[in-house]
Residue frames as a rotation matrix with the C-alpha (Angstrom) as fourth column:
MET 1
-0.549 -0.775 -0.312 12.85
0.551 -0.055 -0.833 -2.99
0.628 -0.629 0.457 -15.84
ILE 2
0.647 0.762 0.007 11.14
0.418 -0.363 0.833 -1.90
0.637 -0.536 -0.554 -12.61
SER 3
-0.618 -0.783 -0.065 12.64
0.477 -0.309 -0.823 0.63
0.624 -0.540 0.565 -10.21
LEU 4
0.544 0.721 -0.429 11.35
0.785 -0.259 0.562 2.11
0.294 -0.643 -0.707 -6.98
GLN 5
-0.563 -0.701 0.437 12.24
0.507 -0.711 -0.488 5.69
0.653 -0.053 0.756 -6.13
ALA 6
-0.587 0.316 -0.745 11.31
0.656 -0.354 -0.667 7.93
-0.474 -0.880 0.000 -3.21
MET 7
0.313 0.803 0.506 8.23
0.940 -0.339 -0.044 9.96
0.136 0.490 -0.861 -4.07
ASN 8
-0.879 -0.426 0.214 8.76
0.399 -0.903 -0.156 13.62
0.260 -0.052 0.964 -4.71
GLN 9
-0.748 0.593 -0.298 6.19
-0.056 -0.503 -0.862 16.16
-0.661 -0.628 0.409 -3.53
GLU 10
-0.396 0.598 -0.697 4.32
-0.915 -0.317 0.248 16.19
-0.073 0.736 0.673 -6.85
GLU 11
-0.550 0.146 -0.822 4.09
-0.209 0.929 0.304 12.39
0.809 0.339 -0.481 -6.96
PHE 12
-0.912 0.226 -0.342 2.88
0.401 0.316 -0.860 12.40
-0.086 -0.922 -0.379 -3.35
LYS 13
-0.587 0.731 -0.347 0.09
-0.560 -0.677 -0.478 14.84
-0.584 -0.086 0.807 -4.20
GLN 14
-0.283 0.444 -0.850 -0.99
-0.824 0.341 0.453 12.58
0.491 0.828 0.270 -7.06
TYR 15
-0.713 -0.068 -0.698 -0.79
0.144 0.960 -0.241 9.52
0.686 -0.272 -0.675 -4.82
ILE 16
-0.942 0.286 -0.176 -2.63
0.167 -0.055 -0.984 10.94
-0.291 -0.957 0.004 -1.80
SER 17
-0.402 0.851 -0.338 -5.64
-0.856 -0.480 -0.190 12.17
-0.324 0.213 0.922 -3.78
TYR 18
-0.154 0.291 -0.944 -5.95
-0.597 0.734 0.324 8.74
0.787 0.614 0.061 -5.42
ALA 19
-0.777 -0.287 -0.561 -5.27
0.171 0.761 -0.625 6.84
0.606 -0.581 -0.543 -2.16
ILE 20
-0.855 0.505 0.122 -7.87
-0.337 -0.361 -0.869 8.69
-0.395 -0.784 0.479 -0.07
GLU 21
-0.033 0.882 -0.470 -10.58
-0.997 -0.058 -0.040 7.96
-0.063 0.467 0.882 -2.62
ASP 22
-0.157 -0.098 -0.983 -9.47
-0.467 0.884 -0.013 4.36
0.870 0.457 -0.185 -3.23
TYR 23
-0.953 -0.219 -0.209 -9.27
0.086 0.466 -0.880 3.54
0.290 -0.857 -0.426 0.50
ALA 24
-0.576 0.812 0.094 -12.73
-0.658 -0.392 -0.643 5.02
-0.486 -0.432 0.760 1.05
LYS 25
0.098 0.605 -0.790 -14.11
-0.927 0.344 0.149 2.84
0.362 0.718 0.595 -1.78
ASP 26
-0.467 -0.354 -0.810 -12.51
-0.118 0.933 -0.340 -0.28
0.876 -0.063 -0.478 -0.29
LYS 27
-0.992 0.112 0.063 -13.88
-0.058 0.047 -0.997 0.48
-0.114 -0.993 -0.040 3.17
ILE 28
-0.200 0.963 -0.181 -17.38
-0.922 -0.248 -0.299 0.97
-0.333 0.107 0.937 1.68
ALA 29
0.069 0.189 -0.980 -17.10
-0.728 0.681 0.080 -2.24
0.682 0.707 0.184 -0.37
SER 30
-0.690 -0.407 -0.598 -15.97
0.070 0.785 -0.616 -4.19
0.720 -0.467 -0.513 2.70
GLY 31
0.289 0.932 -0.217 -18.91
0.439 0.073 0.896 -2.86
0.851 -0.354 -0.388 4.71
ASN 32
-0.341 -0.524 -0.781 -16.75
0.932 -0.076 -0.355 -1.00
0.127 -0.848 0.514 7.23
TRP 33
-0.769 0.054 -0.637 -17.88
0.128 -0.964 -0.235 2.54
-0.627 -0.262 0.734 6.39
ASN 34
0.322 0.872 0.370 -20.93
0.744 0.009 -0.668 4.11
-0.585 0.490 -0.646 4.79
GLU 35
0.054 -0.306 0.951 -20.69
0.930 -0.332 -0.160 6.43
0.364 0.892 0.266 1.80
ASP 36
0.825 0.381 0.418 -21.54
0.245 -0.906 0.344 9.55
0.510 -0.182 -0.841 3.80
GLU 37
0.880 -0.466 0.090 -18.53
-0.266 -0.329 0.906 9.23
-0.393 -0.822 -0.413 6.08
ALA 38
0.749 -0.565 0.345 -15.98
0.615 0.788 -0.044 7.37
-0.247 0.245 0.938 3.94
ILE 39
0.413 -0.633 0.655 -14.00
0.468 -0.470 -0.749 10.21
0.782 0.615 0.102 2.35
GLU 40
0.526 -0.189 0.829 -13.67
-0.617 -0.756 0.219 12.13
0.585 -0.627 -0.514 5.61
LEU 41
0.858 -0.205 0.472 -12.64
-0.269 0.603 0.751 9.01
-0.438 -0.771 0.462 7.56
SER 42
0.671 -0.637 0.380 -10.14
0.739 0.528 -0.418 8.09
0.066 0.561 0.825 4.86
ARG 43
0.404 -0.506 0.762 -8.66
0.039 -0.823 -0.567 11.60
0.914 0.259 -0.313 4.85
GLU 44
0.680 -0.098 0.726 -8.35
-0.717 -0.296 0.631 11.49
0.153 -0.950 -0.271 8.66
THR 45
0.889 -0.351 0.294 -6.60
0.234 0.900 0.367 8.11
-0.394 -0.258 0.882 8.47
PHE 46
0.458 -0.747 0.482 -3.99
0.754 0.038 -0.656 9.35
0.472 0.664 0.580 6.01
GLU 47
0.422 -0.284 0.861 -3.43
-0.318 -0.936 -0.152 12.58
0.849 -0.210 -0.486 7.96
ARG 48
0.827 -0.082 0.557 -2.88
-0.533 0.200 0.822 10.56
-0.179 -0.976 0.122 11.14
LEU 49
0.763 -0.514 0.393 -0.51
0.475 0.857 0.200 8.06
-0.439 0.034 0.898 9.51
LEU 50
-0.047 -0.768 0.638 1.38
0.975 -0.174 -0.137 10.59
0.216 0.616 0.758 7.36
PRO 51
0.636 0.385 -0.668 1.43
0.612 -0.780 0.133 13.86
-0.469 -0.494 -0.732 9.34
LYS 52
0.034 -0.693 -0.720 4.47
-0.276 -0.699 0.660 15.08
-0.961 0.176 -0.215 7.39
ASP 53
0.704 0.357 -0.614 3.27
-0.670 0.049 -0.740 13.78
-0.234 0.933 0.274 4.02
GLU 54
0.839 -0.378 -0.392 5.98
0.011 0.731 -0.682 11.94
0.544 0.568 0.617 2.06
LYS 55
-0.145 -0.942 0.304 8.58
-0.360 -0.236 -0.903 13.05
0.922 -0.240 -0.305 4.63
THR 56
0.678 0.460 0.573 6.94
-0.697 0.156 0.700 11.26
0.233 -0.874 0.427 7.59
GLU 57
-0.299 -0.897 0.325 9.61
-0.954 0.276 -0.116 9.46
0.014 -0.345 -0.938 9.60
ASN 58
-0.668 -0.132 0.733 9.84
-0.306 0.946 -0.108 5.65
-0.679 -0.296 -0.672 9.28
ASN 59
0.484 0.807 0.338 7.56
0.159 0.298 -0.941 5.70
-0.860 0.510 0.016 6.22
HIS 60
-0.676 -0.732 -0.087 8.89
-0.058 -0.064 0.996 5.05
-0.734 0.679 0.001 2.75
LEU 61
0.517 0.854 -0.055 6.59
0.001 -0.065 -0.998 6.21
-0.856 0.516 -0.034 -0.04
LEU 62
-0.552 -0.821 0.145 7.95
-0.001 0.174 0.985 4.95
-0.834 0.544 -0.097 -3.32
SER 63
0.386 0.566 -0.728 7.00
-0.780 -0.222 -0.585 5.56
-0.493 0.794 0.356 -6.92
ILE 64
0.063 -0.277 0.959 7.15
0.267 0.930 0.252 2.51
-0.962 0.240 0.133 -9.16
PHE 65
0.223 -0.088 -0.971 8.66
-0.809 -0.573 -0.133 3.11
-0.544 0.815 -0.199 -12.57
HIS 66
0.476 -0.205 0.855 8.94
0.591 0.795 -0.138 0.92
-0.652 0.571 0.499 -15.65
ASN 67
-0.205 -0.668 0.715 11.83
0.906 -0.405 -0.119 2.63
0.369 0.624 0.689 -17.40
ASP 68
-0.983 -0.173 0.066 10.72
0.138 -0.922 -0.363 6.29
0.123 -0.348 0.929 -17.06
LEU 69
-0.321 0.945 0.068 6.99
-0.225 -0.146 0.963 5.54
0.920 0.294 0.260 -16.93
LEU 70
-0.766 0.149 0.625 5.21
-0.637 -0.041 -0.770 5.88
-0.089 -0.988 0.126 -13.57
VAL 71
-0.479 0.565 -0.672 3.14
-0.190 0.681 0.707 2.68
0.857 0.467 -0.219 -13.23
GLY 72
0.514 0.693 -0.505 2.24
0.390 0.336 0.857 2.68
0.764 -0.638 -0.097 -9.53
MET 73
-0.082 -0.478 0.874 3.19
-0.671 -0.622 -0.403 3.43
0.737 -0.620 -0.270 -5.96
ILE 74
0.302 0.128 -0.945 3.99
0.503 0.820 0.272 1.55
0.810 -0.557 0.183 -2.76
TRP 75
0.259 -0.134 0.957 4.12
-0.705 -0.704 0.092 2.65
0.661 -0.698 -0.277 0.88
ILE 76
0.245 -0.306 -0.920 6.32
0.518 0.843 -0.143 0.67
0.820 -0.441 0.365 3.28
ALA 77
0.343 -0.122 0.931 6.71
-0.659 -0.737 0.146 1.59
0.669 -0.664 -0.334 6.95
GLN 78
-0.850 -0.485 -0.204 8.31
-0.119 0.555 -0.823 0.29
0.513 -0.676 -0.530 10.08
LYS 79
-0.098 0.885 -0.455 5.50
0.554 0.428 0.714 -1.41
0.827 -0.182 -0.532 11.97
ALA 80
0.949 0.302 -0.095 6.42
0.248 -0.520 0.817 0.40
0.197 -0.799 -0.568 15.18
PRO 81
0.455 -0.827 0.330 9.48
-0.655 -0.562 -0.505 2.36
0.603 0.013 -0.797 16.37
THR 82
0.203 -0.358 0.911 9.99
-0.865 0.371 0.339 -0.34
-0.459 -0.857 -0.234 19.00
LYS 83
0.324 -0.067 0.944 10.08
0.244 0.970 -0.016 -3.03
-0.914 0.236 0.330 16.29
PRO 84
0.151 -0.289 -0.945 12.24
-0.737 -0.670 0.087 -1.61
-0.659 0.684 -0.314 13.48
SER 85
-0.851 -0.514 0.110 12.78
-0.330 0.684 0.651 -5.09
-0.410 0.517 -0.751 12.00
GLU 86
-0.371 0.803 0.466 9.06
0.740 0.559 -0.374 -5.48
-0.561 0.206 -0.802 11.29
GLY 87
-0.964 0.016 -0.265 7.71
-0.172 -0.797 0.579 -3.70
-0.202 0.604 0.771 8.26
TYR 88
-0.143 0.969 0.202 4.24
0.490 0.246 -0.836 -3.11
-0.860 -0.020 -0.510 6.94
ILE 89
-0.913 -0.019 0.407 3.00
0.387 -0.352 0.852 -2.35
0.128 0.936 0.329 3.44
TYR 90
-0.533 0.730 -0.426 0.26
0.069 -0.465 -0.883 0.21
-0.843 -0.500 0.198 3.97
ASP 91
0.589 0.727 -0.353 -0.57
-0.293 -0.215 -0.932 0.63
-0.753 0.652 0.086 0.33
PHE 92
-0.651 -0.698 0.298 0.40
0.061 0.344 0.937 -0.81
-0.756 0.628 -0.182 -3.01
VAL 93
0.524 0.844 -0.109 -1.10
-0.015 -0.119 -0.993 0.16
-0.851 0.522 -0.050 -6.33
ILE 94
-0.784 -0.501 0.366 -0.36
0.401 0.042 0.915 -0.57
-0.474 0.864 0.168 -9.93
PHE 95
-0.457 0.644 -0.613 -2.46
-0.629 -0.722 -0.290 1.82
-0.629 0.253 0.735 -12.01
ASP 96
0.367 0.794 0.485 -5.31
-0.237 0.584 -0.776 0.10
-0.900 0.170 0.402 -13.84
GLN 97
0.840 0.032 -0.541 -3.87
-0.540 -0.042 -0.841 0.47
-0.050 0.999 -0.018 -17.33
TYR 98
-0.082 -0.963 -0.255 -0.64
-0.881 0.190 -0.433 -1.29
0.465 0.189 -0.865 -16.27
GLN 99
0.038 0.151 0.988 -2.14
-0.768 0.636 -0.067 -4.22
-0.639 -0.756 0.140 -14.37
GLY 100
0.809 0.321 0.492 -1.63
-0.068 0.883 -0.464 -7.75
-0.584 0.342 0.736 -15.63
GLN 101
0.821 -0.550 -0.157 1.79
-0.254 -0.105 -0.962 -7.00
0.512 0.829 -0.225 -17.11
GLY 102
0.420 -0.659 -0.624 3.99
0.717 0.662 -0.217 -8.30
0.556 -0.357 0.751 -14.29
TYR 103
-0.133 -0.488 0.863 4.72
-0.136 -0.853 -0.503 -4.91
0.982 -0.184 0.047 -12.76
GLY 104
0.638 0.469 0.610 3.08
-0.642 -0.113 0.758 -5.82
0.425 -0.876 0.229 -9.46
LYS 105
0.934 -0.308 -0.181 5.14
0.352 0.878 0.325 -8.95
0.058 -0.367 0.928 -8.90
ASN 106
0.106 -0.957 0.271 8.38
0.737 -0.107 -0.667 -7.20
0.667 0.271 0.694 -9.88
ALA 107
0.035 -0.034 0.999 7.58
-0.367 -0.930 -0.018 -4.17
0.929 -0.366 -0.045 -7.71
MET 108
0.909 0.317 0.272 6.90
-0.371 0.311 0.875 -6.41
0.193 -0.896 0.400 -4.71
LYS 109
0.629 -0.754 -0.188 10.29
0.743 0.655 -0.137 -8.11
0.226 -0.053 0.973 -5.22
GLU 110
-0.187 -0.699 0.690 12.00
0.384 -0.699 -0.604 -4.71
0.904 0.152 0.400 -5.33
ALA 111
0.392 0.424 0.816 10.06
-0.558 -0.596 0.577 -3.55
0.732 -0.682 0.003 -2.26
GLU 112
0.986 -0.049 -0.161 11.27
0.149 0.701 0.697 -6.58
0.079 -0.712 0.698 -0.32
ILE 113
0.152 -0.983 0.098 14.88
0.839 0.077 -0.538 -5.78
0.522 0.164 0.837 -1.27
ILE 114
-0.187 -0.158 0.970 14.42
-0.133 -0.974 -0.185 -2.20
0.973 -0.163 0.161 -0.03
ALA 115
0.767 0.536 0.353 12.77
-0.435 0.030 0.900 -3.45
0.472 -0.844 0.256 3.18
LYS 116
0.732 -0.578 -0.360 15.76
0.665 0.721 0.196 -5.72
0.146 -0.383 0.912 3.85
GLU 117
-0.197 -0.836 0.513 18.13
0.617 -0.512 -0.598 -2.80
0.762 0.199 0.616 3.23
LEU 118
0.041 0.318 0.947 16.14
-0.488 -0.821 0.297 -0.82
0.872 -0.474 0.122 5.83
GLY 119
-0.804 -0.473 0.361 16.73
-0.544 0.340 -0.767 -3.63
0.240 -0.813 -0.531 8.34
MET 120
0.162 0.934 0.319 13.36
-0.964 0.219 -0.153 -5.31
-0.213 -0.283 0.935 8.09
THR 121
-0.894 -0.445 0.045 13.27
-0.434 0.888 0.151 -9.09
-0.107 0.115 -0.988 8.45
LYS 122
-0.560 0.807 0.189 9.49
0.753 0.591 -0.289 -9.47
-0.345 -0.019 -0.939 8.37
ILE 123
-0.938 0.296 -0.180 6.84
-0.341 -0.878 0.335 -7.59
-0.059 0.375 0.925 6.41
GLY 124
-0.518 0.838 0.173 3.07
0.642 0.515 -0.568 -7.65
-0.565 -0.184 -0.805 6.65
LEU 125
-0.946 0.323 -0.042 0.14
-0.276 -0.724 0.632 -6.16
0.173 0.609 0.774 4.82
ASN 126
-0.346 0.914 0.210 -3.64
-0.025 0.214 -0.976 -6.06
-0.938 -0.343 -0.052 4.74
VAL 127
-0.978 0.181 -0.101 -5.71
-0.105 -0.014 0.994 -7.06
0.179 0.983 0.033 1.74
PHE 128
-0.320 0.938 0.132 -9.44
-0.856 -0.227 -0.465 -6.48
-0.407 -0.262 0.875 1.54
GLY 129
-0.356 0.227 0.907 -11.38
0.009 0.971 -0.239 -9.72
-0.934 -0.077 -0.348 1.14
HIS 130
0.688 0.722 0.077 -13.07
0.118 -0.006 -0.993 -8.50
-0.717 0.692 -0.089 -2.05
ASN 131
0.475 -0.602 -0.641 -9.69
-0.856 -0.486 -0.178 -7.86
-0.204 0.634 -0.746 -3.74
LYS 132
0.847 -0.034 0.531 -9.08
0.027 0.999 0.021 -11.34
-0.531 -0.004 0.847 -5.12
ILE 133
0.793 -0.590 0.155 -6.43
0.187 -0.007 -0.982 -10.23
0.580 0.808 0.105 -7.64
ALA 134
0.202 -0.736 0.646 -4.23
-0.771 -0.526 -0.359 -8.64
0.604 -0.426 -0.674 -4.96
ARG 135
0.500 0.028 0.866 -4.74
-0.725 0.561 0.400 -11.56
-0.474 -0.828 0.301 -2.62
GLY 136
0.967 -0.129 0.219 -3.64
0.225 0.837 -0.499 -13.96
-0.119 0.532 0.838 -5.37
LEU 137
0.509 -0.824 0.250 -0.48
-0.148 -0.370 -0.917 -11.92
0.848 0.430 -0.310 -6.00
TYR 138
0.162 -0.458 0.874 0.44
-0.959 -0.283 0.030 -11.82
0.234 -0.843 -0.485 -2.32
GLU 139
0.722 0.136 0.679 -0.10
-0.384 0.895 0.229 -15.56
-0.576 -0.426 0.698 -1.92
LYS 140
0.899 -0.427 0.101 2.11
0.314 0.467 -0.827 -16.24
0.306 0.775 0.553 -4.99
MET 141
0.280 -0.817 0.504 4.77
-0.386 -0.576 -0.720 -14.01
0.879 0.007 -0.477 -3.42
GLY 142
-0.387 -0.472 -0.792 4.77
0.394 0.692 -0.605 -16.16
0.834 -0.546 -0.083 -0.25
TYR 143
-0.676 0.242 0.696 2.64
-0.658 -0.622 -0.424 -14.04
0.330 -0.745 0.580 2.07
GLU 144
-0.710 0.411 -0.572 0.63
0.488 0.873 0.021 -16.14
0.508 -0.264 -0.820 4.50
ILE 145
0.219 0.867 0.449 -2.73
-0.075 -0.443 0.893 -15.42
0.973 -0.229 -0.032 6.09
THR 146
-0.841 -0.506 -0.191 -2.26
0.180 0.071 -0.981 -14.40
0.510 -0.860 0.031 9.73
ASN 147
-0.703 0.690 -0.171 -5.78
0.021 -0.221 -0.975 -13.15
-0.711 -0.689 0.141 10.50
ILE 148
-0.733 0.588 0.342 -9.17
0.434 0.016 0.901 -13.30
0.524 0.809 -0.267 8.89
THR 149
-0.790 0.576 -0.209 -11.91
-0.171 -0.534 -0.828 -10.87
-0.589 -0.619 0.520 9.81
MET 150
-0.789 0.583 0.193 -15.39
0.495 0.418 0.762 -11.92
0.363 0.697 -0.619 8.73
SER 151
-0.753 0.642 -0.141 -18.81
-0.330 -0.556 -0.763 -10.31
-0.568 -0.528 0.631 8.90
LYS 152
-0.708 0.642 0.294 -22.37
0.686 0.524 0.505 -11.00
0.170 0.559 -0.811 7.83
THR 153
-0.804 0.551 0.224 -25.19
-0.543 -0.834 0.103 -8.62
0.244 -0.039 0.969 7.19
ILE 154
-0.802 0.554 -0.223 -28.28
0.595 0.776 -0.210 -9.81
0.057 -0.302 -0.952 9.10
């Protein structure tokens, strides 16, 4: 049984320290940032997007539980205040030790139910090209590619 619950302050602290580091690693792996700047740029990004931490308006930071066990976290937001029916998944993580057990798929289903309850009729997300597992999950869940950004080191 999977349930999504609003993050409390302690869960947010755990999430944000993980998320800043994880986002920096993804940006390095994708070739967008270099190692020297990645952590600071990641921290700045999260501070800009979540100025009031887990209480930032129009952002829904949710802890993913299997029974009483915290297995991951998801962040859903309204894409823009002028488009409240369009949502965006900024982050979604199932902790490493719980991956491959169906929690991701079930959490995404629950997240879509919550998004509908919030008035969203469309939801988008970004997946890094090197993250084949996540991309596979999203495609199985019915997400379609809307943009592809490509680069080549020369």
